C-alpha positions in Angstrom: -0.2 -0.3 -0.1 2.7 2.3 1.2 4.3 3.5 -2.1 7.9 3.4 -1.4 7.7 4.9 2.2 6.3 8.2 0.9 3.3 8.1 2.7 1.0 7.4 -0.5 -1.0 4.7 -1.2 -1.2 2.8 -4.3 -4.5 0.8 -4.8 -6.2 -1.3 -7.7 -9.2 0.0 -9.1 -11.0 -3.2 -9.7 -13.6 -1.7 -11.9 -14.1 0.8 -9.3 -14.6 4.4 -11.2 -12.2 6.5 -9.4 -11.5 9.9 -11.0 -9.1 13.3 -10.0 -10.5 14.6 -6.7 -12.3 11.7 -5.3 -12.2 10.7 -1.7 -11.5 7.0 -0.9 -11.9 5.5 2.5 -9.5 3.0 3.3 -10.9 2.1 6.4 -13.3 -0.1 4.6 -11.8 -0.1 1.2 -14.4 2.3 -0.5 -14.9 5.4 -2.7 -16.8 8.1 -0.6 -19.7 8.8 -3.0 -20.7 12.5 -3.8 -18.1 14.4 -2.6 -14.8 15.4 -4.2 -11.9 17.6 -3.0 -12.7 20.3 -5.7 -15.8 21.4 -7.7 -16.3 20.2 -11.3 -15.3 23.4 -12.7 -12.2 23.9 -10.8 -11.3 20.3 -11.6 -12.0 20.6 -15.8 -10.2 23.9 -15.5 -6.8 22.8 -13.9 -6.1 19.5 -14.7 -3.2 18.6 -16.2 -3.0 16.4 -19.1 0.4 14.4 -20.8 0.9 11.2 -22.8 2.0 8.4 -20.8 2.6 5.7 -23.5 2.9 2.1 -22.0 1.9 -1.4 -22.9 2.4 -4.6 -21.5 1.5 -8.3 -22.0 1.5 -11.6 -20.1 0.4 -14.7 -19.6 -1.1 -16.1 -16.5 -1.9 -20.0 -16.7 -2.7 -20.5 -12.8 -6.3 -20.3 -11.6 -5.0 -19.7 -8.0 -6.4 -16.5 -6.3 -2.9 -15.8 -5.4 -1.7 -15.7 -9.2 -4.6 -13.9 -10.3 -4.6 -10.9 -7.6 -0.6 -10.8 -8.8 -1.5 -10.4 -12.2 -3.9 -7.5 -11.4 -1.4 -6.0 -8.9 -3.8 -6.3 -5.8 -2.1 -5.5 -2.6 -2.5 -8.1 0.6 -5.3 -5.6 2.3 -7.1 -5.3 -1.2 -7.6 -8.8 -1.8 -8.2 -9.4 2.0 -11.0 -7.1 1.5 -12.2 -8.8 -1.5 -12.1 -12.2 0.1 -14.2 -11.3 2.9 -16.6 -9.5 0.5 -16.0 -6.0 1.7 -15.2 -4.9 -1.9 -17.2 -5.7 -4.7 -15.3 -6.2 -7.9 -16.5 -4.7 -11.1 -15.6 -4.8 -14.9 -12.4 -7.0 -15.8 -11.7 -7.5 -12.0 -14.6 -10.0 -12.1 -11.8 -11.9 -13.5 -10.9 -12.9 -9.8 -14.1 -14.9 -9.0 -14.0 -16.5 -12.3 -13.1 -20.2 -12.1 -13.0 -23.4 -14.7 -16.0 -25.4 -14.5 -14.5 -28.8 -15.3 -11.2 -30.5 -14.8 -11.6 -31.3 -18.6 -10.9 -27.5 -19.4 -7.8 -25.7 -19.6 -7.2 -21.9 -19.5 -4.7 -19.5 -20.0 -5.0 -15.9 -19.8 -3.6 -13.1 -21.6 -2.9 -9.9 -19.5 -2.9 -6.8 -21.6 -1.9 -3.4 -19.8 -1.7 -0.1 -21.7 -1.8 3.7 -20.6 -2.1 6.4 -23.2 -2.1 9.8 -21.0 -1.6 10.6 -17.3 -3.7 13.5 -15.5 -3.2 15.5 -12.2 -3.8 18.3 -10.4 -0.9 20.8 -10.6 
């Protein structure tokens, strides 16, 4: 969670609609609905945006929750919240809940990650 001792947290979105200025309650791994640090117009007028091209590809051939959460960069505390039902996963994070239904099936997952831009509040 602590990004290299800087006191900042880095949390996997897992399909949750994170946005600039949104509040996050780390006590229960949830977004604070309806509240932002700045009003919409201030954000719109002051957001800095720059290109940040990145892509990565990986193959995951495991069905274990450990390997799946590692592929999605899920930290231990967030994984515990997911496993206990505190966090409901959405979007591509539903992959964590998905499992094979038969021993006669084999599965390989292609993980593709891409970033096109970075947005910040200067």
